[in-house]
C-alpha positions in Angstrom: 3.1 27.4 31.5 2.4 29.5 28.4 2.8 26.6 26.0 0.4 24.4 28.0 -2.1 27.3 28.3 -1.9 27.8 24.5 -2.4 24.0 24.0 -5.5 24.1 26.3 -7.0 27.1 24.5 -6.5 25.4 21.1 -8.2 22.3 22.5 -11.1 24.3 23.7 -11.5 26.0 20.3 -11.5 22.5 18.7 -14.0 21.2 21.2 -16.3 24.2 20.7 -16.3 23.7 17.0 -16.9 20.0 17.3 -19.9 20.6 19.7 -21.4 23.2 17.3 -21.2 20.7 14.4 -23.1 18.2 16.7 -25.9 20.8 17.1 -25.0 22.3 20.5 -25.4 26.0 21.1 -22.5 27.5 23.0 -23.8 29.6 25.8 -20.6 30.6 27.5 -16.9 29.9 27.4 -14.5 30.0 30.3 -17.2 31.0 32.8 -16.0 31.6 36.3 -17.5 31.1 39.7 -14.9 32.1 42.3 -11.7 30.2 41.4 -13.5 27.6 39.4 -13.8 27.8 35.6 -16.2 25.9 33.4 -14.6 25.5 30.0 -17.8 25.4 27.9 -21.4 25.8 28.8 -23.6 24.6 25.9 -27.2 23.6 25.4 -29.6 21.6 23.3 -33.4 22.0 23.4 -33.6 19.6 26.3 -30.5 20.1 28.4 -27.8 22.5 29.6 -24.4 20.9 29.4 -21.3 21.8 31.5 -18.2 20.7 29.6 -14.7 20.1 30.9 -12.2 20.1 28.1 -8.9 18.2 28.6 -6.2 18.6 25.9 -3.0 16.7 25.6 -0.1 16.4 23.1 0.2 13.1 21.2 2.4 10.8 23.2 1.4 12.2 26.6 1.3 9.1 28.8 -1.6 10.1 31.1 -5.2 9.6 30.0 -6.6 13.2 30.0 -9.9 11.9 31.6 -7.9 10.9 34.7 -7.3 14.6 35.5 -11.0 15.0 36.3 -10.9 13.5 39.8 -13.6 13.6 42.5 -12.5 17.0 43.8 -12.5 18.5 40.3 -16.0 17.1 39.8 -17.2 18.6 43.1 -16.0 22.1 42.3 -17.5 21.9 38.8 -20.8 20.8 40.2 -20.8 23.7 42.7 -20.0 26.2 39.9 -22.6 24.8 37.6 -25.2 25.0 40.4 -24.3 28.7 40.7 -24.7 29.3 37.0 -28.1 27.6 37.0 -29.3 29.7 40.0 -27.9 33.0 38.8 -29.3 32.5 35.3 -32.6 30.9 36.4 -32.1 27.9 34.2 -35.1 25.5 34.2 -33.6 22.6 32.3 -32.1 19.3 33.1 -28.3 19.6 33.3 -25.4 17.2 32.5 -21.7 17.1 32.8 -19.7 16.1 29.8 -16.0 15.7 29.2 -14.3 16.4 25.8 -10.8 15.2 25.4 -8.6 16.4 22.6 -5.3 14.7 21.7 -3.3 16.9 19.4 -1.7 14.9 16.6 0.3 16.5 13.9 -2.2 16.0 11.2 -5.6 15.8 13.0 -6.7 16.1 16.6 -8.5 13.1 18.1 -11.7 14.1 19.9 -13.5 12.0 22.4 -16.9 13.3 23.7 -18.1 11.6 26.8 -21.7 12.5 27.5 -22.8 12.3 31.2 -19.2 11.7 32.2 -20.1 12.1 35.9 -23.1 12.8 38.0 -23.5 15.7 40.4 -22.3 15.1 44.0 -21.3 17.9 46.3 -19.7 15.4 48.8 
């Protein structure tokens, strides 16, 4: 457990640095609403972005994006809705996914903008 937790934290650090270089402002990291955690909340001038980061070791057989199933999406949408209400955010919102594949020499980063759309069903 500790090794995968460390890998996930390292992936989140890499993702946050990547997003900053792309011009995003990091608002919060590891924000919790109940049992749900949003890895990164960032914004641009136009939109607030809720970002799920999935990190895997090179050679891991499963595509990291497949870990974000409909139930995971539903709880992320619910948590994001809470964040928007509690902080009185008046911007469009979006859900992105950043996958980080850890290779020995350089991580592979894939940023999927608007990876899914809000649905509480």
